[in-house]
C-alpha positions in Angstrom: 122.0 96.4 128.9 124.0 97.9 126.1 121.8 96.2 123.5 118.7 97.6 125.3 120.2 101.1 125.5 121.0 101.1 121.8 117.7 99.6 120.8 115.6 102.2 122.7 117.3 105.1 120.9 116.7 103.4 117.6 113.0 103.1 118.6 113.0 106.9 119.4 114.4 107.5 115.9 111.7 105.4 114.4 109.0 107.3 116.3 110.6 110.6 115.1 110.4 109.4 111.4 106.7 108.2 111.8 105.7 111.5 113.5 107.5 113.6 110.8 105.5 112.0 108.0 102.1 111.4 109.7 101.8 114.5 111.9 103.4 116.6 109.2 100.5 115.7 106.9 98.2 117.4 109.4 100.4 120.5 109.9 100.5 121.3 106.1 96.8 122.2 106.1 97.7 125.9 105.6 99.2 125.1 102.2 95.9 123.6 101.1 93.7 126.2 102.7 93.5 128.7 99.8 93.4 126.2 97.0 90.5 124.3 98.7 88.6 127.5 99.6 88.9 128.8 96.0 88.2 125.5 94.3 85.0 124.9 96.3 84.0 128.6 96.8 83.9 128.1 100.6 84.2 130.8 103.3 87.2 131.1 105.6 85.1 129.6 108.4 83.8 126.6 106.3 87.3 125.8 105.1 88.7 126.1 108.6 86.0 123.7 109.8 87.7 120.8 108.0 90.7 121.2 110.3 88.2 121.6 113.2 86.6 118.3 112.3 90.0 116.5 112.0 91.1 117.7 115.4 87.7 116.9 117.0 88.0 113.3 115.8 91.6 113.3 117.1 90.4 114.8 120.4 87.7 112.2 120.9 90.0 109.3 119.8 93.0 110.2 121.9 91.8 109.1 125.4 90.2 106.0 123.8 93.6 105.2 122.3 95.2 105.7 125.7 92.8 103.1 127.2 93.4 100.8 124.1 97.1 100.9 124.7 96.6 99.2 128.1 95.3 96.2 126.1 97.1 96.1 122.8 100.7 96.7 121.7 101.5 100.3 120.6 102.9 99.2 117.3 99.6 97.5 116.4 97.8 100.8 117.1 100.3 102.7 115.0 100.0 100.3 112.1 96.2 100.7 112.0 96.6 104.4 112.2 99.0 104.5 109.2 96.5 102.5 107.1 93.7 104.9 108.0 96.0 107.8 107.0 96.4 106.3 103.6 92.7 105.9 103.2 92.1 109.5 104.2 94.5 110.8 101.6 92.9 108.7 98.9 89.4 110.0 99.8 90.6 113.6 100.0 92.2 113.4 96.5 88.9 112.3 95.0 86.5 114.6 96.9 84.0 116.7 95.0 81.9 117.9 97.9 82.2 119.2 101.4 80.8 116.1 102.9 83.3 113.7 101.3 86.2 116.0 102.2 84.9 116.3 105.8 84.9 112.4 106.0 88.5 112.3 104.9 89.6 114.8 107.6 87.6 112.9 110.3 89.4 109.6 109.3 92.7 111.4 109.4 92.0 112.6 113.0 91.5 109.0 114.1 94.6 107.9 112.2 96.8 110.5 114.0 95.4 109.5 117.4 96.4 105.9 116.8 99.7 106.5 115.2 101.5 109.5 116.6 101.7 111.3 120.0 99.8 109.1 122.4 101.5 105.8 121.4 104.9 107.5 121.1 104.7 109.0 124.6 103.6 105.6 126.1 106.5 103.8 124.3 109.0 106.4 125.6 107.7 106.1 129.1 108.1 102.4 128.9 111.7 102.4 127.7 113.3 105.3 129.5 114.3 106.2 133.0 113.2 109.6 134.4 116.6 111.3 133.9 116.5 110.6 130.1 112.8 110.9 129.5 112.8 114.6 128.8 115.4 114.1 126.0 113.5 111.2 124.5 110.2 113.1 124.6 112.1 116.1 123.1 113.3 114.0 120.1 109.8 112.6 119.5 108.3 116.1 119.8 110.9 117.4 117.3 109.2 115.2 114.8 106.1 117.4 114.9 108.2 120.4 114.0 110.4 118.7 111.4 107.2 117.2 110.0 105.9 120.7 109.5 109.2 121.6 107.8 109.4 118.6 105.5 105.7 118.0 104.7 104.9 121.7 104.2 107.8 121.9 101.8 106.8 118.7 99.9 103.1 119.7 99.9 103.9 123.2 98.5 106.0 121.6 95.7 103.5 118.9 94.9 100.6 121.4 94.9 102.4 123.7 92.5 103.2 120.8 90.2 100.1 118.6 90.4 97.4 120.7 92.1 95.8 120.0 95.4 94.3 116.6 94.3 97.7 115.3 93.1 99.3 116.6 96.3 97.0 114.6 98.5 97.6 111.5 96.4 101.3 112.0 96.6 101.0 112.1 100.4 100.3 108.3 100.4 103.8 107.5 99.1 105.9 108.2 102.2 103.4 106.4 104.4 103.6 103.3 102.3 107.3 103.3 101.7 108.7 104.6 105.0 106.2 104.6 107.9 104.7 101.1 107.6 108.2 99.4 107.3 109.4 101.5 110.3 106.4 100.4 112.4 106.8 96.7 111.5 110.6 96.5 111.8 111.6 98.9 114.5 108.8 100.0 116.9 108.2 97.9 120.0 106.0 98.9 123.0 108.3 97.9 125.8 111.6 96.2 126.6 111.8 92.4 126.9 109.9 91.2 130.0 113.1 90.4 131.9 114.4 93.9 131.4 111.2 95.4 132.5 111.2 93.4 135.7 114.8 94.3 136.4 114.3 98.0 135.8 111.0 98.4 137.6 111.7 96.2 140.7 107.9 95.8 141.1 104.8 97.9 140.8 105.0 101.1 138.7 105.2 104.3 140.6 102.5 107.0 140.3 98.8 107.7 140.8 95.8 105.7 139.9 93.3 107.4 137.5 90.9 108.4 140.3 93.8 109.8 142.4 94.9 111.8 139.4 91.5 113.3 138.9 91.4 114.4 142.5 94.7 116.2 142.3 95.1 119.9 141.5 98.3 119.1 139.4 96.3 117.1 136.9 93.8 119.9 136.2 96.6 122.5 136.0 98.4 120.4 133.4 95.2 119.9 131.5 94.7 123.7 131.5 98.2 124.1 130.1 97.4 121.5 127.4 94.3 123.5 126.4 96.2 126.8 126.2 98.8 125.2 124.0 96.3 123.5 121.8 94.4 126.8 121.0 97.5 128.9 120.6 99.1 126.5 118.2 95.9 125.4 116.4 94.9 128.8 115.1 98.2 129.6 113.2 98.1 126.1 111.6 95.1 127.3 109.5 95.6 131.0 109.4 99.3 132.0 109.3 99.8 131.3 105.6 96.6 133.2 104.5 97.7 136.1 106.8 101.1 136.3 105.2 99.4 136.2 101.7 97.1 139.0 102.8 100.0 141.3 103.8 101.7 140.9 100.4 103.7 137.7 100.4 103.3 135.1 97.7 101.9 131.7 98.6 105.4 130.2 98.2 107.0 132.8 100.4 104.3 132.3 103.0 104.9 128.5 103.0 108.6 129.0 103.3 108.2 131.0 106.5 106.3 128.0 107.9 109.1 125.8 106.8 111.6 128.0 108.6 109.8 128.2 111.9 109.3 124.4 111.8 113.0 124.0 111.1 113.8 126.1 114.2 111.3 124.1 116.1 113.1 120.9 115.3 116.3 122.0 117.0 114.4 123.8 119.8 112.6 120.6 120.8 115.8 118.7 121.2 117.4 121.6 123.1 114.4 122.1 125.4 114.2 118.3 126.1 117.9 118.4 127.2 117.2 121.5 129.4 114.1 119.9 131.0 116.1 116.9 132.2 118.4 119.4 134.1 116.1 122.3 135.1 112.7 120.6 135.4 109.9 120.4 132.9 107.6 123.1 134.2 110.2 125.9 134.1 111.2 125.1 130.6 107.6 124.8 129.6 106.7 128.2 131.0 109.6 129.7 129.1 108.2 128.2 125.9 104.8 129.8 126.6 106.3 133.2 127.2 108.2 133.0 123.9 105.0 132.0 122.2 103.1 135.1 123.5 105.9 137.4 122.3 105.9 135.7 118.9 102.2 136.6 118.4 103.1 140.3 119.1 105.8 140.1 116.5 103.3 138.4 114.1 100.9 141.3 114.3 103.6 143.5 113.0 104.9 141.0 110.4 104.8 143.6 107.5 108.2 144.4 108.9 110.8 141.8 107.8 112.6 142.1 111.1 109.4 141.2 113.0 108.8 138.3 110.6 112.2 136.9 111.5 111.5 137.4 115.2 108.2 135.5 114.8 109.9 132.6 113.0 112.6 132.3 115.8 110.3 132.7 118.8 107.3 130.7 117.5 109.8 128.1 116.2 111.1 127.6 119.8 107.6 127.3 121.2 105.6 125.5 118.5 106.7 121.9 119.1 108.6 121.8 122.4 105.6 121.8 124.7 104.4 118.5 123.2 107.2 116.7 124.9 107.4 119.0 127.9 103.8 118.5 128.8 104.2 114.7 128.6 107.3 114.9 130.8 105.4 117.1 133.3 102.7 114.4 133.5 105.2 111.7 134.1 107.2 113.7 136.7 104.1 114.8 138.6 101.6 111.9 138.3 104.0 109.0 137.6 103.8 106.0 135.2 101.1 103.8 136.7 98.3 105.4 134.7 100.5 107.3 132.3 98.8 105.9 129.1 95.4 107.2 130.2 96.8 110.6 131.5 98.7 111.0 128.2 95.5 110.3 126.2 93.6 112.7 128.4 96.2 115.4 127.8 95.9 114.9 124.1 92.1 115.1 124.4 92.3 118.5 126.0 95.1 119.7 123.7 93.2 118.8 120.6 89.9 120.0 122.0 91.5 123.5 122.2 93.2 123.0 118.8 89.9 121.8 117.1 88.0 125.0 117.8 90.9 127.4 117.3 90.9 127.3 113.4 87.1 127.8 113.3 87.1 130.6 115.9 90.0 132.2 114.2 88.2 132.0 110.8 85.1 133.5 112.4 87.1 136.4 113.9 88.7 137.0 110.6 85.4 137.1 108.8 83.8 139.4 111.4 86.7 141.8 112.0 88.2 141.6 108.5 91.6 141.2 110.0 93.8 138.9 112.1 94.8 141.1 115.0 92.1 140.0 117.4 92.7 136.3 116.6 96.5 136.5 117.2 96.0 138.7 120.3 93.7 136.0 121.8 96.5 133.4 121.2 99.0 135.6 123.0 96.8 135.9 126.0 96.2 132.2 126.2 100.0 131.6 125.9 100.6 133.8 129.0 97.9 131.9 130.9 99.6 128.7 129.9 102.9 130.0 131.4 101.2 130.8 134.7 99.4 127.5 135.1 102.6 125.5 134.2 104.5 127.3 137.0 101.7 126.5 139.4 102.0 122.7 138.9 103.3 120.8 142.0 103.3 117.0 142.6 100.4 115.8 144.8 101.6 115.5 148.4 99.3 112.8 149.9 101.0 109.5 149.2 102.2 110.4 145.8 105.7 111.6 146.8 106.5 108.1 148.2 105.3 106.5 145.0 107.1 108.9 142.7 110.3 108.6 144.6 110.8 105.2 143.0 110.4 106.6 139.5 114.2 107.0 139.0 115.3 104.0 137.2 111.8 102.8 136.5 111.8 102.6 132.7 109.0 100.0 132.9 105.8 99.4 131.1 103.1 102.1 131.5 100.1 99.9 131.8 
């Protein structure tokens, strides 16, 4: 038991490292935005469409990966995803046209689906009991924020030293030297079979896929995923250009992203701990409210004080919902079909995120400003808070099944 307990936390640490490097390579798009736009003479909307294409491919691939994980080991999926990430960076570094760059971003979307949040959430659900699951999800989710911190910083330094082509080429190095060894040596999908049987005591608790579709809780959680995806996706592409427009240097703008991602790393850990004690939906709603207020502060970011407020509030809300939404799925719908429900959640999240950069770029081009784009994000964050509070576990038959979830750190098939 002690060996299993120690090993599962080592696996969570491995997932954190993989997510930092792989997901961070997606979150640093804002650093590349202006260099790509200027180099190819693209509009804001066309440049934003690269991120839209990446997230659309991630969106489509996520539920398919959820189904795939019912048949193959999660570490196999993560290894394939890491190899695809390497290929995408190499293609991007050599691109001389929109079509080739678009292909690189589409491949990266598939790579992220296979190697980051969906397999990580399934692995955590397999290894952890309900009373520890929020903390474990929080640690994994912190990887998305810390990835933004580290990879934005590294991308900014590489871009200033080598240009955007060299920066994409340099992105291959941590995947080869760190991520692939971590996947091969540390990551495992589930505990040894004997431990699984001892922990589960039989059939996994929770709803079948069809039962989930018929529940109001499923659709409310999917609405929360959509609000989160759009409200986070737009700033990924447009916060750095906005800061540059109001007078900051590109380096100063990138450093603000670094700081809110640093705040987000600690916030994800803290919110994960709180969710194990207070309940996932209450902590999730609080994150959405903080996000809405952060966009109000962003619209006045010419003031240094409001920039600091934005960094703190957006930092607390940018990564935490990733783990909290997964926790809410497990608490409400159970583990029986968790891999599919997790993939469906990522599909909806990234569907919202995929259109956010393009819609944001279109609003900027039409209005010649960022106020309407950020105001829309604030509104969606408030809607996300409301639907999160409305989530309740299905009553018909699910309560009895979910009552056995405590202590069921078994495989989510």
